[in-house]
N, C-alpha and C positions, 0 to 999 in steps of 0.2 A: 478524395485524399490522396495522396501517393507516400509513401513510410518507405524505412528501408532497411535492409534485413544486415548492414554493415555502415561504420560511419569512413570516411576516407582518413585511410593509415597510410604508416609507410614505406606499405606496399605500392602503392599506387600514388606517391607521392614519388618513388624513385622512378614510377616507369613515364610520371608526368613531366618528371624533371628531364629525363633523358630522350623521350621524344623534342621535350624545345630547344633543348642544348643539339642533339643532333640536327636536327630540322632545321637550325638559326644555322648552323654552319654549314649544310646543302646550300641553302638560299643563298647565303652572303658568297659563295663560289661560286654558284652558278649566273650571279649578278658582275659578279668579278670579268667573269671570262665574256660574256657577253656586252659590256661593254669593252674589253679590250678588242676582239670583234667587233663591235658598232652595229651590235646585230638587236633587235628588241626581246626583250625576257617575258613580258606579261603573263605570258602561261603558264607561266611555274605556279602562280597561284591557282590556275585549276585545280592542278596536281593537293598545291597546300589545302586546299579548302575541303576538299575533296578526302583527303587520308586526315583532316582536321575533324572534320566529320566521325569516320568511323572507327579512327582510336577513340574518342568522345565515348562514341555509343560502348564498345567493349568498356571503358573504364565503368560508365553506368551499371552493364552487365554483371559487373563486377561485384558493385555495391548491391545488386538483391533488392531494385527496384518494388514494390508491392503495390496493389492499389487494386480498388473495386472489395472491399473491406464489407464485413457483415456482421453482426450479431447473432454470437450461437449462445446458447443456454448451457451452461455445464451445471451436474447436479453431484453434491457427496454425498452416497448412500453408506449404509453400515452398521454393522450388529454390534450388541454390546455381547460379551460372552463372559462369563466367569469361570474357572479351574481349579476345582477343589479335589486337592490331590493327598490320598492316603500316606502317612509317612510314620503310619505305627512300627513297628519291629517286623511284623508280617511278612512286610513288603520285601524286608531281605531275601528272603525265601528265592532259591534257586530250582525251584520247579519251569520256572521262565530264566531260560540262558541272557544276559551271564547273571540277575537275579530279576526281579518283579520291577523295582522303582527302576532298573538301569535301563532297561526294557520301554519304561512308561517313560525317564525322559528324554529318550529317545525317538519315542512314537510323540512327543511333546513340540518337540521340536518340529516334526514335519506336519502337525499341525498346527501350529503358530504358522509357518511359513506358505499356508492353503490359506487365511484368512489377512496378510496384508495390511488389506483396505480397513479389519473393522477394529476396534477398541480389544482388547484384552486384559484379564487379569489372572492373577493365582493367589490363590489360599492353601495353604499346607494346618495338617491337623494331624491329629492322637486325637486324645481325650480331650486335645483342648483345640484351637482354633487362631489362625493367623496370618496377617495379610502378610504376602511376600513379594506380591508386585500389583499397585494398584493397578486400575482401568486404565492402559494405555497405548498409543498405535507404535513406541521404540519397538520394537521387532531385539534389534540388540539387546537391549537389557530384560523381556523376558526373558530370552537365551541365558544371560548369564546367568538369573536369578533362578532358572532350571539346573543349569550345570551345577549349583553350588546346595542344590535342594538333599537332605541324607535326613537317615531315621535319626539322627543326634540332637534336630533343630525342634523336636516336640518331646512334649513328657511320654513316658514309655508306660502308660497306665491303659492300654488297650481303647479304643475307639468308637467314637461318638458322631454319628453322622451330624446330629442338631446343630452342633458351634459353626461349622462349615455353611451351612445352608443355609444359618440364619444370618449367618458376614454378607454372603454372596446374595441374600435376598434383599436385603441393609443399604448395601454398595449399587445397587442395580436401580430400587426402586427411588434411590435416593439420585439418580439420574431421571428417576420418571418425568419428574418436575421439569424438568429445563427440557426434556423431548416429546414428551408426551405421549410416549408407547410405550408398549408391552411385550408386544407378540413380537418385536428384533432382538431380543433379551434369549441370552440363552445361560444354563447352569448345565457344566462337563462336569461331575464326581466321579472321581477316578479312586479304585478301594478293590480288596478284595474279597469284602462285600464283610467283614466280622464287624457287626454295631452292635455294643453293646449299651448304645445311651438309649433312654426312656422318651426324650420330646421331641423323637424322630418324625412321628404321625403329626404332627400340633405344626412342624413348619409346613411339614409337605403339604397341607392344607393350606398354606397363607401363600403358599410358592403356587399354586393351585388357582386360585383366588386370583391372583393376582396376571392368570393367564400366562403367566410363564414360562418356558419349557424344560427339562430337568433330562437331560442324557447321562446313563447311565456306562460307565468302561470296567466293564468286571475282569482282572487278572489274576490268573494261577491257574491251579489244576486239581480235577476233584482229586486225583490223586494225593495231591498234597508234596508240599515240600518239605526241608530242614532249612534251620539258621543257622550258619557262622556263629558262633562264638569265640572269646580270646582263647579259650582253652579246646576250642575244638567246635563240634555243633551245639547248639542250644539245650540246655533240658529242663525239664520240669521238677519240682521239691520233691517228686521221688524220683530221681533219676532216671526216666526216659527221655527219650528225644525225643524232641518236641515238634508234630507234625502240623503245617496251616494250611485247610483247604479253605477252594475258592466256596467262597456262600454265595450264589450266582440267585438264592429264590428273592434274600431279601433288595437286591439290585432294581430285581427286576419286577418288582412291588412298585418303587417305587417312581419308575422313571412310567410305570400306568395309569399308572394316581395321577399325574401332572402330564398325558396325552405326548409321552415323552420314547425313545426309546432304548431298550439293554443291548450294549453293544461288551466284546467278548477277546482277551488277548489270551489264547491257550499256547498250548505243547502242538495242534496244528491246527490254529485257528488267529485271525486275526484283521476284528474290524473298524480301525483307526480308516482306514480309505471311506465303508460304508457311514460310519461316522459324521467325515465331514461331508461327503457327498449329502447325506444329510440335508446338517448344519446349510449346507451352504445355497441349499433349496429356501430357506427360508429368506422371506422376505426381510429386505431392511428397510432402516428408514432413513428420509430424507433430514441430513444433518446440515446441506447449505444450498443454495442457489444462488447461480450468481451467471453473469451474464458479458461474457470477453471478446475483445475485437479478434476477427476473423479475416485475416489478408493472404492473398496468396503471390506467390514470388512469381512477376511475370520475365526474368532476367533474361529469359529466350528471345521474345520480340526482338529488343536489342541487340542479343547476339546475331538473331537471325539479320536484321541488316544492316548491321556490319559487317558481316561475312559475303552479304551480297554488295555490301560495296569494295570489300578487298578485292573480289574474284573479279567486278568494272576495269579497277584498280590496276591489274591484273593483262587484263585481255586487251583493254583500252591502251595505246601511247601514247602522248600526248611529247609533240617537240619543241623542248623547252628553250632549244637556242636554234637558232634559224642562219645556218651560212648559207 
């Protein structure tokens, strides 16, 4: 079956019209001269036929003829990734420049760009959790939600890992009935590690039973950092300057229990690239498979024959008027 890359358009009609008009004028002039000289002019039609053939071949080549097609299977494979981001006040600490949260926002955009064929969702949390962006392929929407994240979006009453992990598990398992797989589902928990919740262990057991990978990303330093307040550095009730430190122990334990991995961002270490590489190795699930027609543009066959006929037209002369 012959297919065409493009249809006849204005450009092709201009070429065809110009060829017909100019050659008609040329033929009319030759015939007029031949009649005046009373000589035969039939040989003009040899050139006319030749030129019409190779002009037509040039037009065909321009339209991009395709044939010899077949069927090709195209598979859509991807993962579901739910990112839980700690927005408690401790994330405003500036032991990681410019702040822990601003650094995380930058790295999240890089992470999202690395998984453009996967669905990604964002959950924000402090003592409670909120769905910032549901699972989506829309990277522009994700980047917009990331840009608007700040510690004022969640209640300022500590950090609890249980609510975001429970919400992430629920959203991922809601999709399980549609896809039938959990090994291609990932949770990323980003925090400085200060967990004051009491139900985290129970949620982690549920995640482990569902065979969903939980990766944790700790951000901060062991020396700790201060937090800016409206009147200077943030202080506790006794008037001491607050110092918040990275607590990596709990984050490492969460990752270990779910057969995941712990990664870290501190003053001299950035494991985000390692996190991206690790998640990339997880096999995605088959979302869709379909067959499409595959054809090859064979314009060069027509172009080659037209070029040969043009060369023959130039090299071999035919007398159109004999005297």
